[in-house]
N, C-alpha and C positions, 0 to 999 in steps of 0.2 A: 505493500500500499504503499502509495509516494502521497506524502504530506508537505503542503508550499506552509515554506518558510516566510513568515513578514523578514520582506525586505525594503520596505523603503522608509527612508528616513526625511521627515519633514520639519525643517529646523526657520523661525523667525527671530530673527535678532534687530535690533533696534541701536544706531548710534548716532553721533551728533551730526546733523546736518544744518545748512549755513541760511542767517535771513536774510532774506531780499535777495533771493535764489531765482532764477527761472528752474522751475519743474521738470526733472531727466528722467528717463526710465532706462533702464540696460536690462538689456536679455542677453543669456549667456548657456549656450549647452557643450557640453562634451558627451561625445559616444564610446567607446571604446570595446575591448576584450579582454580577457585575463583565461589563461591557459598553461597549465602545470607543465614544464617542458623536463627532456631527460629524466623522463618514467624507466624504471629496471625491466627489464624483459623479464615473463613471468617461465615459470617449469610448465610445463604442458600436463595433462592430465597423467598419460604413463609414466613422465619422468617423476613428480610428484609421488605415484604409486612406488615407483622402484625404489626413489631415495626413504622413503616410509621402511620398504621391506628389510634394505641394509640397515637403517637406524636398530632394526628391531632386531636381526640376527645380529648387529654386531653390540648391542647389549647381552647379548648371551641368551636370548629366547630361541625358543626351537623354531627350524624350518619350517614346521609342519603347520606351525600357529602363529605366522606371520599373516598382517592384515589382508593383503591383498594379494591371492590367490583363487583359481578357480573354486566357483561355488560350489563343485562336485565333492570337492577336497573338506564340507564344510566337518568342524567339528564343534562338540555341546561347549557351551561355553566362549568360545572364539567365533566372532562373524568371520565370514568370509564375502570380500565386496566385489569379487573377481579379481581377472588376472589384471596386472597393470597393464598391459592392450587394450584393454578392453574401458578404461579410464576414458571420461569426457573431459576436452580442455573446457574451463570458463575464464572469462577477460574480466574478472573485475574490476582492473581497476578504470577503464574504461566506463563504468557508471560514476565511480567515486572522483574523479578527474575529468570532468566534462569542462568543455569551454563554455565560459559565461560572458554576458555581455552588458557592459557598464557603462550607466547613463549618469548624469547629472545634469542639474537644470538650476540656474540663480535667475533670479528677479530683481531690481533693486530700481528704489525710488526716493531721489534726491528734490532736493527743491527747499522754500520755504516764505513767508510773505514777514514783516516787522516784528510779529509778536510769535511767531510758532517756527522751529525749525522740523525738517521733515528727513529723515534717512532707513526707512526700513526693508530691511533683507528678506525673502523669500528662499530656501535652498530646496531642493529635490534631489535625494541621492538613493539609485535604483540599481542595486549590483549587479541582480538576476539570480543570485548564486541558490540551489534549491529550490530551483522553479524552471517550468518546464518554459514557461515563457523567457527567461534567459537563458534559454540553452540553444546554440547555436548549431 
């Protein structure tokens, strides 16, 4: 079940403005992507099963009870998950390290009259992490 994580930051700040200044509106937007680089190479299903079997035997345990062996060699109390060659390969890193879209918006208004000064800023940042909407 894929749950969406809240990913929007909305920030309103006020600063000093200038008296008797012409009203000015500024808008800024930034877009980009974030991607994990240089991920390690995973073992395949058969390679992983062979490593587990080798560790089992190197620990001094019986070859007959190794975890990855043909299901026809089932022994009570020791599961047989199939031979190493029968194991599937799963790429879970692609699910975890996805390319995400980054979005940032800034709006500012400045100005004022003889009695007031105005300079509020509105910022919206949407990283897109954990959301299908931000996935590229």
